C-alpha positions, 0 to 999 in steps of 0.5 A, a space after each residue: 500500500 505504501 508504494 501504491 500511495 507514493 506512485 499514484 496518490 502523491 502525483 495526483 495531489 501534487 497536480 492539484 497543488 500546482 493548479 491551485 498555485 497557478 490560479 493564485 499566481 495568475 490572479 496575483 500577476 493580473 491584479 498587479 499588471 492591470 488598471 482599474 476602470 469602469 465599463 458599461 454592460 452592452 449585452 449578456 449571453 445566457 448559458 443554460 447549465 444543469 447538474 445531475 445528482 444520482 440521489 435526487 433531481 437535477 438542478 438547472 441554472 443559467 450562467 450569464 457572461 457579460 460583454 462590456 465596453 470600456 476605455 483604457 487610460 490611453 484612450 483606446 475603446 474595447 468591447 469584449 466578453 468577460 470570462 467570468 460567468 455569473 449567477 445571477 447577473 450582477 447588473 442590467 444592460 446599460 449599467 456601469 460596473 467596476 473592472 480591471 483590465 490589462 492592455 499589453 500590445 495586441 493582448 487585452 483582458 478584462 475581468 469584473 471586480 466582482 469576481 476577483 474574490 472568487 479567484 482568490 477563494 478558488 486558488 486558496 481552497 485548492 492549494 490549502 486542501 491539496 497541501 493538507 492531503 499531500 502532508 497527510 499522504 507523506 506521513 501515512 506512507 512514511 517508511 519504517 526504518 529498522 532500529 539497529 
């Protein structure tokens, strides 16, 4: 069992640890290299989703992806859909919302300020639980060294 846990379990836990750290680093880099601004919601794309449970009925929900229009500090105007899906929508079409944007040459990214805490929560949760499981797995698979 010890060899099996070291070969199978530790790499899987390490992968989740890497994913959590990657999300955290990406969020940190974006927030440090982006500017704050406001944007106008010009459309909302609704995506129907459902979750099925083996022990009960499925749950249907709608995720909204807003398209926003914003102007950078350099005066460039952009319209783009955010990658953050929201349930329910935070605002109506025509409302102004706080955003963070990064415009580096040909690459532009915009994120709603409302979703920033979700990125940190996701990264922190994945990292914390992966680290706990990793440490537990290391102690559970500790080799017994014979006493001389």
